[in-house]
C-alpha positions in Angstrom: -0.1 -0.1 -0.1 2.9 2.2 0.3 3.3 2.7 -3.3 -0.1 4.5 -3.4 -0.3 8.1 -3.0 -2.7 9.5 -0.9 -5.5 11.6 -2.2 -8.3 13.9 -1.2 -11.7 14.0 -2.6 -14.6 16.8 -2.2 -18.0 14.7 -1.2 -20.3 16.5 -3.5 -24.1 16.6 -2.7 -26.1 14.8 -5.5 -29.7 16.2 -5.6 -32.0 15.5 -8.3 -35.7 16.0 -8.8 -37.8 14.5 -11.5 -41.7 15.3 -12.0 -43.5 12.8 -14.5 -46.9 13.9 -15.3 -49.3 11.6 -17.3 -52.5 11.6 -18.7 -54.3 8.2 -19.7 -57.7 7.3 -21.6 -59.0 3.9 -21.5 -61.7 2.5 -23.4 -63.8 0.0 -21.8 -65.4 -1.7 -24.8 -67.6 -4.1 -22.8 -69.0 -1.4 -20.6 -68.7 0.9 -23.7 -67.2 3.5 -21.4 -64.4 5.4 -21.5 -62.2 6.8 -18.4 -59.9 9.4 -18.5 -57.2 9.6 -15.4 -54.6 12.4 -14.7 -51.8 12.0 -12.4 -47.9 12.0 -12.0 -45.0 10.8 -10.3 -42.6 12.6 -8.4 -38.9 11.3 -7.6 -36.6 13.2 -5.5 -33.2 11.7 -4.9 -32.2 13.8 -2.0 -28.4 13.0 -2.2 -26.5 9.5 -2.8 -28.5 7.7 0.1 -31.8 9.4 0.1 -34.8 9.1 -2.0 -38.3 10.1 -2.0 -40.8 8.8 -4.6 -44.5 9.8 -4.4 -47.4 8.8 -6.9 -50.8 10.8 -7.2 -53.6 8.9 -8.9 -51.2 6.5 -10.5 -52.4 4.3 -13.5 -50.7 1.1 -14.5 -52.9 0.0 -17.6 -49.5 -0.3 -19.7 -48.0 -3.1 -17.6 -47.7 -6.3 -18.7 -50.3 -9.1 -18.0 -50.1 -11.7 -15.2 -49.4 -15.4 -16.2 -52.4 -17.6 -16.3 -52.6 -19.9 -13.3 -55.8 -22.5 -12.7 -55.4 -23.1 -8.9 -58.1 -25.2 -7.0 -55.8 -25.7 -4.0 -56.2 -24.0 -0.6 -52.9 -21.8 -0.9 -53.5 -18.4 -2.9 -51.3 -17.7 -5.9 -48.4 -15.4 -5.9 -48.0 -13.0 -8.7 -45.0 -10.5 -8.5 -45.7 -6.7 -9.2 -45.1 -5.4 -12.5 -46.2 -2.1 -11.7 -43.0 -0.1 -11.7 -43.4 2.3 -9.1 -43.9 -0.7 -6.7 -41.6 -3.0 -8.4 -38.5 -0.7 -8.6 -36.2 0.4 -5.8 -38.0 -2.0 -3.6 -35.1 -4.1 -2.3 -35.4 -2.8 1.3 -38.8 -3.8 1.9 -38.1 -7.4 0.6 -38.7 -9.6 3.8 -39.8 -13.3 2.4 -39.1 -16.8 2.9 -38.6 -18.4 -0.5 -42.0 -18.6 -2.2 -43.8 -19.3 1.1 -44.4 -15.9 2.2 -43.6 -12.2 1.8 -44.2 -9.6 4.6 -45.2 -7.2 2.0 -46.9 -8.0 -1.4 -47.6 -4.6 -2.9 -50.2 -6.2 -5.1 -52.7 -6.0 -2.0 -52.6 -2.3 -3.1 -55.0 -1.2 -5.5 -56.6 -5.1 -5.6 -60.3 -5.9 -5.5 -62.3 -3.9 -3.0 -64.3 -4.8 0.2 -67.7 -5.1 0.1 -70.5 -5.8 2.5 -73.4 -5.6 0.6 -75.7 -7.4 3.4 -76.1 -4.2 5.4 -78.4 -3.0 2.3 -81.7 -3.3 1.5 -82.7 -5.7 -1.3 -82.8 -3.2 -3.8 -79.2 -1.6 -3.0 -78.3 -5.1 -2.0 -78.7 -6.1 -5.8 -76.8 -3.1 -6.9 -74.0 -3.2 -4.6 -73.3 -7.1 -6.1 -73.7 -5.9 -9.7 -71.3 -3.0 -9.3 -68.6 -5.2 -7.8 -65.0 -4.2 -9.6 -61.9 -6.1 -9.7 -59.1 -3.3 -8.8 -59.3 -0.3 -7.0 -57.8 3.3 -8.1 -55.1 4.3 -5.7 -55.2 8.2 -4.3 -51.5 8.1 -3.6 -48.5 6.2 -2.7 -45.4 7.4 -1.2 -42.1 5.5 -0.2 -39.2 7.1 1.3 -36.0 4.9 1.3 -32.5 6.4 3.2 -29.5 3.9 2.8 -26.1 4.6 4.4 -22.7 2.6 5.6 -24.6 0.9 8.3 -28.1 1.7 8.8 -30.8 1.7 6.6 -34.5 3.0 7.1 -37.6 2.9 4.8 -41.1 3.9 5.1 -44.2 3.1 2.3 -47.6 4.1 2.9 -50.6 3.8 0.1 -54.2 5.1 0.0 -56.8 3.5 -2.2 -59.8 5.5 -3.3 -63.5 5.0 -2.6 -65.7 3.1 -4.6 -69.5 2.8 -5.1 -70.4 1.0 -2.2 -67.1 0.6 -0.7 -64.2 2.7 0.7 -60.6 2.2 -0.2 -57.9 0.7 2.1 -54.7 2.3 3.9 -51.4 0.6 4.0 -48.4 1.5 5.8 -45.0 -0.1 6.5 -41.7 1.2 8.2 -38.2 -0.4 7.3 -35.3 -0.5 9.8 -31.8 -2.5 9.6 -28.4 -2.4 10.7 -25.7 -3.5 8.7 -22.1 -5.0 9.5 -19.8 -6.7 7.9 -20.6 -10.2 8.6 -24.6 -9.5 9.6 -27.5 -7.3 9.1 -30.2 -7.1 11.9 -33.8 -5.5 10.5 -37.2 -5.0 11.5 -40.4 -4.5 9.0 -43.4 -3.7 10.4 -46.9 -3.0 8.4 -50.3 -1.7 9.4 -53.6 -2.1 7.1 -56.7 -0.4 7.7 -59.8 -2.0 6.0 -62.8 0.2 6.9 -65.6 -1.8 5.0 -64.8 -4.9 7.2 -63.8 -2.5 10.4 -60.2 -4.7 10.0 -57.3 -3.5 11.3 -54.2 -5.8 10.7 -50.7 -5.3 12.3 -47.5 -7.5 11.4 -44.2 -7.2 13.1 -41.1 -9.0 11.7 -37.4 -9.4 12.8 -35.1 -10.5 10.3 -31.3 -11.4 10.6 -28.9 -12.4 8.0 -25.4 -14.0 9.8 -22.5 -15.1 7.6 -19.6 -16.4 9.9 -17.4 -17.1 7.2 -17.4 -16.6 3.4 -18.9 -20.2 3.3 -21.6 -20.0 5.5 -24.9 -17.8 5.4 -27.6 -17.9 8.2 -30.9 -16.5 7.5 -33.8 -15.9 10.2 -36.9 -14.1 10.1 -39.8 -14.2 13.4 -43.0 -12.7 12.3 -46.3 -11.8 14.6 -49.5 -10.9 13.4 -52.3 -9.4 15.1 -55.8 -9.4 13.5 -59.2 -7.3 15.1 -62.1 -7.3 12.8 -65.3 -5.5 14.0 -67.6 -6.4 11.3 -67.8 -10.5 13.1 -65.8 -9.5 16.4 -62.7 -11.3 15.0 -59.6 -11.3 17.2 -56.6 -13.4 16.2 -52.9 -13.5 16.7 -50.4 -15.7 15.5 -46.7 -16.2 14.8 -44.2 -17.7 12.0 -40.5 -18.9 11.9 -38.1 -18.7 9.3 -34.5 -20.4 9.5 -32.2 -21.2 6.7 -28.6 -22.2 6.7 -26.7 -22.2 3.3 -22.8 -23.7 3.6 -20.4 -24.2 0.5 -17.4 -25.9 2.2 -15.8 -26.3 -0.9 -16.0 -25.8 -4.9 -18.8 -27.7 -6.6 -20.3 -28.6 -3.3 -23.4 -27.2 -1.4 -26.0 -28.1 1.5 -29.2 -25.8 2.0 -31.3 -26.5 5.0 -34.7 -24.8 5.9 -37.3 -24.6 8.6 -40.9 -22.5 7.9 -43.6 -22.7 11.0 -46.6 -21.2 10.4 -49.1 -20.9 13.5 -52.8 -21.6 13.0 -53.8 -18.2 13.5 -51.1 -16.4 11.6 -52.4 -14.2 8.9 -50.2 -11.6 7.2 -52.4 -11.6 4.0 -54.2 -7.9 4.6 -50.9 -6.5 3.4 -48.3 -9.5 2.5 -48.5 -13.1 1.4 -48.4 -16.6 3.0 -48.9 -19.8 1.0 -50.3 -21.8 4.6 -51.0 -21.5 8.0 -50.9 -24.2 10.5 -47.9 -25.6 8.7 -44.5 -26.8 9.7 -42.1 -27.7 6.8 -38.3 -29.0 7.4 -36.0 -29.1 4.1 -32.7 -30.0 3.0 -31.0 -30.2 -0.4 -27.5 -31.1 -0.5 -25.5 -31.0 -4.6 -22.6 -32.0 -6.1 -21.1 -30.2 -9.2 -18.2 -31.7 -11.3 -16.9 -29.0 -14.2 -13.2 -29.8 -14.2 -13.4 -31.1 -17.9 -10.7 -30.7 -20.4 -11.9 -29.0 -23.9 -12.0 -32.6 -25.3 -14.6 -33.6 -23.0 -18.6 -33.7 -24.3 -19.3 -32.2 -20.7 -19.2 -28.9 -19.4 -20.5 -30.0 -15.8 -22.3 -32.7 -14.1 -24.2 -32.0 -11.1 -26.3 -34.0 -8.5 -28.9 -33.2 -5.8 -30.5 -35.3 -3.3 -32.9 -33.5 -0.5 -35.6 -34.5 1.9 -38.4 -33.0 3.6 -40.9 -33.2 6.6 -44.3 -31.7 6.8 -46.7 -31.7 9.8 -49.3 -29.2 11.1 -48.4 -26.5 13.8 -49.8 -29.3 16.5 -46.6 -31.5 15.2 -48.8 -34.1 14.1 -46.8 -35.6 10.8 -48.5 -35.0 7.3 -45.7 -36.5 5.3 -42.1 -37.3 4.6 -40.3 -37.1 1.1 -37.0 -37.4 -0.6 -35.6 -36.7 -4.1 -32.7 -37.5 -6.5 -31.9 -35.2 -9.5 -29.1 -35.3 -11.8 -28.1 -32.4 -14.4 -25.8 -32.8 -17.1 -24.8 -29.4 -19.1 -22.9 -30.1 -22.4 -20.5 -28.3 -24.2 -22.7 -27.3 -26.8 -24.9 -25.6 -24.3 -27.7 -28.0 -24.1 -28.4 -30.0 -20.9 -30.5 -32.9 -19.8 -32.0 -33.2 -16.2 -33.6 -36.3 -14.8 -35.4 -36.1 -11.2 -36.9 -38.7 -9.0 -39.0 -38.1 -6.1 -40.9 -40.3 -3.4 -43.2 -39.3 -1.0 -44.6 -41.1 2.1 -48.4 -42.1 2.7 -49.6 -38.5 4.3 -52.3 -36.7 5.8 -53.3 -33.4 4.0 -54.5 -31.2 7.0 -55.1 -28.4 4.4 -57.6 -29.4 1.6 -60.7 -29.3 3.8 -60.1 -25.6 4.5 -60.3 -26.3 8.5 -63.6 -28.8 8.5 -64.2 -29.8 11.9 -66.1 -32.9 10.5 -63.1 -34.1 8.5 -59.7 -32.5 9.6 -57.6 -34.3 6.9 -57.9 -36.4 3.7 -55.5 -39.6 3.7 -53.3 -39.6 0.7 -51.4 -42.7 -0.9 -47.8 -42.8 -1.0 -46.7 -40.6 -4.0 -43.7 -40.5 -6.7 -42.8 -39.7 -10.0 -40.2 -38.6 -12.3 -39.4 -35.6 -14.5 -37.4 -35.7 -17.7 -36.1 -32.3 -19.1 -33.9 -31.7 -22.4 -33.0 -28.3 -23.4 -31.5 -28.2 -27.0 -28.3 -25.9 -27.9 -28.8 -22.2 -27.5 -28.0 -20.7 -31.1 -28.4 -17.2 -32.2 -31.4 -18.1 -34.0 -33.2 -21.0 -32.0 -33.6 -22.7 -28.9 -35.8 -25.1 -27.4 -37.1 -27.1 -24.5 -38.8 -30.7 -24.2 -40.4 -32.0 -21.0 -42.0 -34.9 -19.3 -43.6 -36.0 -16.2 -45.5 -38.7 -14.8 -46.2 -38.1 -11.2 -48.4 -38.6 -8.6 -48.1 -35.8 -6.6 -45.1 -33.7 -6.8 -41.4 -33.1 -5.6 -42.5 -30.4 -3.1 -45.6 -29.9 -0.8 -48.1 -31.1 -2.9 -49.8 -34.6 -2.9 -52.2 -36.3 -4.9 -54.6 -39.7 -5.2 -53.8 -40.2 -8.7 -51.1 -40.0 -11.3 -50.6 -37.0 -13.4 -49.0 -37.3 -17.1 -47.6 -34.1 -18.5 -45.4 -33.0 -21.8 -44.4 -29.6 -22.3 -42.7 -28.0 -25.2 -41.4 -24.8 -25.5 -39.3 -22.6 -28.6 -37.7 -19.4 -28.9 -37.1 -18.0 -32.5 -34.8 -14.9 -33.0 -35.0 -14.2 -36.8 -33.4 -10.8 -35.9 -31.6 -9.1 -33.4 -34.7 -6.7 -32.8 -37.4 -9.7 -33.2 -37.8 -12.5 -31.2 -40.9 -15.1 -30.8 -41.6 -17.5 -28.2 -44.1 -20.6 -28.4 -45.0 -22.9 -25.5 -47.6 -26.1 -25.7 -48.4 -27.9 -22.3 -50.7 -31.1 -22.2 -51.5 -32.7 -18.9 -54.0 -35.7 -17.8 -54.7 -36.5 -14.2 -56.6 -39.7 -12.9 -58.6 -39.1 -9.8 -58.1 -35.3 -9.2 -59.5 -34.4 -5.8 -61.5 -31.5 -5.7 -62.7 -29.6 -2.4 -66.5 -28.4 -2.8 -67.4 -27.4 0.8 -66.6 -28.6 4.2 -66.0 -32.1 4.2 -67.6 -32.3 0.6 -65.1 -33.3 -2.3 -65.4 -34.6 -6.0 -62.6 -37.0 -7.9 -62.5 -36.0 -11.4 -60.7 -37.3 -14.7 -58.7 -34.2 -15.2 -57.2 -32.4 -18.3 -55.6 -29.1 -18.7 -54.0 -27.6 -22.0 -52.2 -24.2 -22.5 -50.6 -22.2 -24.9 -48.5 -19.4 -24.5 -47.2 -17.3 -27.7 -45.2 -14.2 -27.4 -43.5 -11.6 -30.1 -41.2 -8.6 -28.9 -39.8 -6.5 -31.6 -37.6 -3.2 -31.0 -37.5 -0.3 -33.8 -34.3 1.3 -32.9 -33.9 3.3 -29.4 -37.5 4.4 -29.7 -39.9 1.9 -30.6 -40.9 -1.3 -28.6 -43.7 -3.8 -29.5 -44.8 -6.7 -27.3 -47.5 -9.4 -28.0 -48.8 -12.0 -25.6 -51.4 -14.4 -26.0 -52.0 -16.9 -23.0 -54.7 -19.5 -23.1 -55.8 -22.2 -21.0 -58.4 -25.2 -21.6 -59.3 -27.2 -18.4 -61.7 -30.2 -18.0 -63.0 -31.9 -15.2 -65.0 -35.1 -16.3 -66.8 -38.2 -14.7 -67.0 -36.7 -11.1 -67.8 -38.6 -8.2 -68.7 -37.3 -4.8 -67.1 -38.3 -1.5 -67.7 -37.3 1.8 -64.7 -37.0 4.2 -64.8 -38.6 7.8 -62.8 -37.7 11.3 -60.3 -40.9 10.0 -59.4 -38.8 6.9 -61.2 -41.7 4.6 -63.4 -40.8 1.8 -66.6 -42.3 1.6 -68.3 -42.3 -1.8 -72.1 -40.7 -1.5 -75.1 -40.8 -4.3 -74.6 -37.1 -5.2 -74.6 -35.9 -8.8 -71.5 -33.5 -9.3 -71.7 -31.9 -12.6 -68.6 -32.1 -14.9 -66.7 -28.5 -16.1 -64.9 -26.9 -18.5 -62.9 -23.9 -17.5 -61.5 -21.6 -20.2 -58.8 -18.9 -19.6 -57.4 -16.0 -22.0 -55.0 -13.3 -21.4 -54.3 -11.5 -24.9 -52.3 -8.1 -24.7 -50.5 -6.0 -27.5 -48.3 -3.5 -26.1 -46.6 -0.8 -27.8 -44.2 2.2 -26.8 -42.5 4.8 -28.3 -39.8 7.1 -26.4 -40.5 10.4 -26.5 -37.4 11.7 -24.6 -35.2 9.5 -21.9 -37.9 8.2 -19.6 -40.8 9.7 -21.0 -43.2 7.7 -23.4 -46.4 7.2 -25.3 -48.3 3.7 -24.4 -50.8 2.3 -26.7 -52.1 -1.1 -25.3 -55.0 -3.3 -26.2 -55.6 -6.1 -23.3 -58.6 -8.7 -23.8 -59.4 -11.6 -21.4 -61.2 -13.2 -19.2 -62.7 -16.8 -17.5 -65.3 -18.7 -18.5 -66.8 -21.8 -16.5 -69.4 -24.0 -18.0 -71.3 -27.0 -16.7 -70.6 -29.0 -19.8 -68.3 -31.9 -21.2 -67.0 -29.8 -24.3 -63.7 -31.1 -25.1 -62.5 -29.3 -28.5 -59.6 -27.0 -27.8 -60.4 -24.5 -30.3 -64.1 -23.8 -29.0 -62.9 -23.9 -25.2 -60.0 -21.3 -26.4 -62.3 -19.0 -28.1 -65.2 -18.9 -25.1 -63.4 -16.1 -23.4 -62.7 -14.8 -26.6 -65.9 -14.4 -27.9 -67.4 -13.7 -24.3 -64.6 -11.7 -22.6 -64.6 -10.0 -19.0 -62.2 -7.6 -20.2 -61.8 -5.7 -23.6 -59.8 -2.6 -23.1 -58.0 0.0 -25.5 -55.7 2.6 -23.5 -53.6 5.3 -24.8 -51.2 6.8 -22.0 -48.6 9.9 -22.4 -46.2 9.8 -19.4 -43.9 12.9 -19.7 -40.7 14.2 -18.0 -39.9 17.6 -16.3 
């Protein structure tokens, strides 16, 4: 170090203020209505470590559509937030546990309003039920972050607009974190007020990341929730805990062990997300990777991974144990092949009956299965993936009665540097698909699902961007049989006629963006889609795909101009 000279640098304060007003016009082609919105976003970089973002009457009509998911399980599907205001500069608030929980799920802000139509007279009750919306306008959102060498601090707040027959919710979050060379200790608290339900939700969490060496890392999170809902005098509080230990003792070897515990009364869903409650999960993954091959070898690397998991309810009544073994080989031409086998012991499903007192769980047989996936060589023009699965249940946290066979093919084309095309098709069939209907009543069906996703991305120089995406799902359930679960977890057939049904899902979107000047854009977006459920036995893929196109729930044309000052 003595060879270097000493220098003094002046620490200049960096401050920048950007103002982004917007005007948005949306034509609802179903309601034959037009909505005009005006709002603004303010981004103030106070200095190198402090930033204040404000959104006034924000609109996100230009955002990409969500992936279509058909989910009949007790667990809510988690969707990431693609709205720029909430997805950008959010890492300080991102306290989570794998895909099992998120303390803050910003998708709650601006989601479907709360309604209490039962408080109205019959005529107003019918009007209330008929006027229910799927999203809520946001009056404002504020985020402040301050990040320093050892202390980070943040504040997030949002308030929804009042709708007809509903009042908007208010969301608040505060974050503090202490950083050191080998650890960070943080607090994240949220408060949500939902006036229609007379509900207040408070969540507190403490998170610790500890790195005793460069090869070992420990992550822990403790969560507590408290709910008070005056509408039905609900009061509940719960706890959750997450522990994770990762280690890489040497090159090509790793270990990953985790514990998740969610109490029976845990509820962080007012502003967050949780996959379940009344749940304990222990899991480990251990792997070896060999990559020291010379250039004459066909291999780039070979990986072996073995894992184990244990599940129970919060009372430690065992649900199941499972194990898996996977092998992945990557070849020098960039193609790879992956092979996975898993086995799950006979199990108790405590969650499918949604807390039924008559049947607190359903017994499931032993589960096992195989997955084989091949990814072809990646070239500038073309790449593809082929996958086949034959499984009863799944590798992680999902048990079943019967086998499910699935085939998937995906191809990406890049005919030009500025043009890419993608096409995916998946076809699956499941024997003895078990579906909860109510309380201890369940149905067993022959189930089939077909999914097609097609997309195109085009870039015209630095100014133009055109994206198109179509997602179509056809889900059918046939030959239904009715069963009642009992206190021992057995399914008992009953004489009850359950109808077969067909579900069709569509999400179609074309998005064009023109850059007026840096960070100022013109957006033109067309969106169409919806979900149709019919009690029939239609099996034609063409007809099932066309149903939501011919009778959409959303058919919108949007023009938005976002300028910068």
